[in-house]
N, C-alpha and C positions, 0 to 999 in steps of 0.2 A: 252417881255418875252411873245411868245404866248401862251395863255390859255391852258389849256387840258380838254381833255373830262373827265362827270363822270362816275366811273367804281366801279363796286365791285371788293373789292381785300380783302386777309385774313392779319389780324394782325400779324406781326410776333413775339409778346410776348406772347400773350393770344390764340392766333391760331383761331380767330373768323373771321368769314368775317363782313368787314361794307363797307358802299357806300364811297366812296371817291368824293367830290364833284370837280366840274369843276371850272375853273375861273384862274387867274394869280397868280403867286408867285411857290414857293416850294409845290410839294404836299405832303399831311399827310402820314406819313408811318407806323402811330400808329393809334388806334381805338381813342384813347384819350391821354392826356396829362399824364394820370396817368401810363399808359401802357408804355409810352415811357420814362417816368424815373425811371420805374422798370426794364426796360430792360438796360436801361444804368448802373443801380446799377450791376446786374447780371454780365454785360461784364467789369468791374471796375477789374484793376487788384490788388487781395489781396496785403493790406499792407505789405511792405519789414521788417521784425522785425528778421533777421539773424544776425544784429549785436547785438542782446540784448539775443540770443540765448545761446552765448558763455560764458558769467559770469554764467548763469543759469547752466551750465554743471560745470564750474569750481568748482564754491560753491557747489554743489553737491558733487565732489569728495572730497573737502575739508570735509565736513560733514561726510562722510564715512570714511576718513582717521581718522578724531577727536574720532569719535565713538569707532572706534577699538581700537584706544589708550586707550581711557577712561578704557574699558573694562582691556585692558592689566595690565593698572595701578593698579586697583582695584587686580588682581590676585599678582601683585607686593609689594602689599601691603602700598603702600603710605598712607601720613598721612591724615587726613580728610582735612585739609586746602589745600592740594597740588590738592585731588581729587574735592574739589569745585572749584577751580581754573580752573583746567581742566575743568569742566562741565560749569562754565563762558565763556571759551575759545568757548565751542561747541554752546552755546546760541548765541552765536555773529555771530557764522556762519548762524544759524537759522534764525536770523535778517536780514542777509543779504541775504539769500535765499529770503525771503519773498520779499524784494525790489526788485530782480531782478526778480524774476515769476512777481510781480506786473504791472514793467514797460514792461517787455515783452507782458503781457497781453494788457494793454493800447495800444503799438504798431498795435498789432493785430486785434484791434478794440474790445475787448472784454467788457464786462458791468462792471462797478462797482458793479452792483447787482448780476452778475455771481461770478464776483472775492470774493466780501464777504460773500456767501453762505458758503464756506469749513470752514472761518475763525470764524463763528458765530458771526460776529458782523453786524452794519448795513452798505450799500452802503456809507450813509453821514461821519460816523465814518472813514470808510476805507478810502475816501476820503480825509478826513481832515488830516489823520494819514501820507499817503501817497501823498503830493501835489508834482509836477514835480520837485520843487527845493529840498524837501526833499528826494527823490528818486536820485536826480543826487549827493547831499551831501553824501548819505550815500555810494554808489558805488564808489564813488572819494576817502572817506576816507578809503576805502576796498582796493582800490587799492594802495595809498599810504601805508598803512598799509602790503602790503602783498609785496611791495618792501622792508620794513625796515626789514621783517622777514626774508627777501634774503640774508641779508648782511653776515659776517661772524663774525662780532662782535656780531651780536643779536645770530646766531647760537652758539657760544661759549657760551653765557650766559643761553643758556637752558640745558648745560651738566649737569645731576643730581648728587649729591653729595652720599654719602653712605648711604645706607636704613639700619634702623634696623629692624630687624624679631619680630613679631607679639610672642606672646606664641601660642604653638598648639594648634588646636580647640580639643574639648572634642572627647570621640569616638563616634562611633554610637549607639545608645541606642540596636541595635538588636546584636552589635557585642560582648557589655559587661555583656549582661543580664539583664539589667535595664529594669525596666518595662515601655512600651511604655502609654504614655495618648493619649486614643482616645475620638473625640467627637462625633462619630458615623457620621460623615459628611464625603463623599468620600474625600480621601487625593491626593492633586494634585500634579501629577508626571509632568514633562518636556514635554509640547506638541510633536508631533509626527511631524516632518519635520520644527519646529520652534525653535529660538533661536541656541546657539551653537549646532554643530554637536554632536552625541553619542560619539565619541572619545573624543571630548575636555570635554564633561561632565561628562565621566570616569574618564579622566585624572583629573578634576576638585576635582571630590570627592575624590581621592587618595590623592591630594594636601591639602583638607581641613582636612582629619580625619589622615592624617601622622604626622609626626614628625619632618619633614625636610622644610627648606624654602625653595623659588622658588633660591635662589642662592647656594644651598647645591646641589637640583636636577638639577641645570644648571653645575654644576663642575662636578657632577658625570658623566653625558649625556654628556659632552665635549662640550655644547652649551653655548650660552649666557643667562644669566637671562633673557633678553629683548626677546628672543627666546623661551623662555619656557612660558614668561607671552602670548604670542601671540598664542602659541600651545594651553595652557589653556583656552583662550578665544575663539578660532573657528577659527581665522583669518590666522592661519597658518598650514598646512597638512606636519607634520615630515615625512622623510622617514622613512622604516620599521626598518633600522638599529638603526636608532636614536628613535623608537619608543621602540626597546627593551632594550635600555641602559634606557629608562625611565621607564619600567617595572620592571628592575633591581632597580632602585632608588626608586622605591617606594615598591619594595618587594613583588611584584606581580607575576603570571607566564604570559611571552608576549604573550601565544596562548589566554589567556583569553581577549587580547586586538584585536587579528589578524581579528576577524569579524569586529569591529567596524572602524578600519582600512581599511580592504578590503572595505566596505560600503562607508567610508571615500574616496577613492580613486577611485570607481566607478562613484560616484558622480561629482570626478572632472574632469575624462575623461569618459563618457557615453560610455558603450558598451564594455568596458573592464573586463575583469574577472582574476585580479591576480591569480596566481597558490598557491593554499595550500599546505603547507607540510604535512598534515594529511590527510591521505587517508582514515582514516576508517570514515563512512558518519554518523553513531549514535554520536561519538566522536566529530566530527563538529558541530552536531545539537545541543549538550550539550553545546559543547562551546560557540555556538552562543547567545542560552538562558543566560548563565552566564554572557556574555558581556554586554549583555540588563539590565540584573538585575544591575550590576554595574554601566552601563551609567543611571540608574535610582536612582542612590545614594545608591543603596543596601538596598531597602523598605524590614518592615520584612514582616514576614506571612500574618499578620491579614491585614496589607496596600495593599499588592498586592489583597487579597481576596475582601477586598471592593472596590477595582478599577475593579476587575471582576463582579462588582454588585450582591458579596457574590453568584455568579454561582460554580467558583472553590472552593473546598475544600483545607483546609490545608494540608490534607497528598497526596492530586493530587499536589499542588504544589512542597511541599517537595520533591517528587520522582522526577519531572521533573527537579528540581532544582540541585537534587545531583546525577540524572541519576543511572544507564542507561536506565530508564524506558522512551520510546517515546510514548505519547499518541496519542489518534485519532486528525483529523484537527480540529475539533471544540474546543476541549481542549487547543490544541497548538495555535490556531487563539486568543482566548479569553485568553490566558496567555501571549503572547506579546503583545496584545491591552493593558493589566493591567500594562505590563512594558514601555509603553510609544512608541513601537516599530511599525513597519510596517509588518503586516502578508504576506504581497507578498514577502516581502524580506525573510521571513525564510520559505516560501511554497518550494522553491526549494530542502531546505536542509533537510526538512521534509520528502518530498517524496525517495529521496535518503534513507534517513535512514529507510524508511517503507518498500522499494522496497524488493520483494522477491530474 
């Protein structure tokens, strides 16, 4: 091969000029061997981890279903042993999920140091816990378990027997007139936008403080006990006719649940506004406030005042809850927030109620 002449060129990796010496052999493309290695690393295709992604998705779906079923079983009043068994199943899925995510992360080239941070353990402990053999055994066991649970014999074994109802929960202190003990601390209400939807919280309150079992409610509403449990857990949104029958079963005015049902339907199908049967703006406003009060587990006046940082007076709270008083927006917003509602959801109703 003929010798090539010395010349100044630009390194394709660091973009710096360097003098390429003359001589025989292949000319240098990079200024240093380190630059060449860095360029090859950049050009390398990312590791293919697609085969490890599907198990992560499947196990995540299993966890979502098991968690929903656990909440449903709580409302269905299963025994403690049955609830603990459900918890053990959920924990098994969580362990499977950890193994699947670790295997996918390693296939992607993620370091043990990065993977160990979220689990609050050392990289060494995580590496020893999830060796290649341990990961494969765990996920192979899950695959075989999934096949077994899909068989008809296993499914028949899961059919639950009859459940016994627990005694009804005592009435709320505010409903019986019993004194409420207060510690001076702000009373925790369900946080806005978290946990079950307000409609589910309202129906759960009625279930806890009523005198009927889930089976009684289901029979009256012409639906299954399992479906009632899922509604109470917030994993199912009933139709309005079913909601009306549930209100009858719980002996409350269905219109007090209408704003919560409307909000849940808007959340399920954004941009839609279900028609409301009441055309009186002031009544719709007060119905919405009462529904928030119900969803917050019907706290007493003192609790609401505490949750407003003692800004709202007992008289003001009483006037708004009982109607037909419509306060200014500052008062309304504080009251809605104290009931764990979202002021932005109530503002359109307030504007209609206060329009000249």
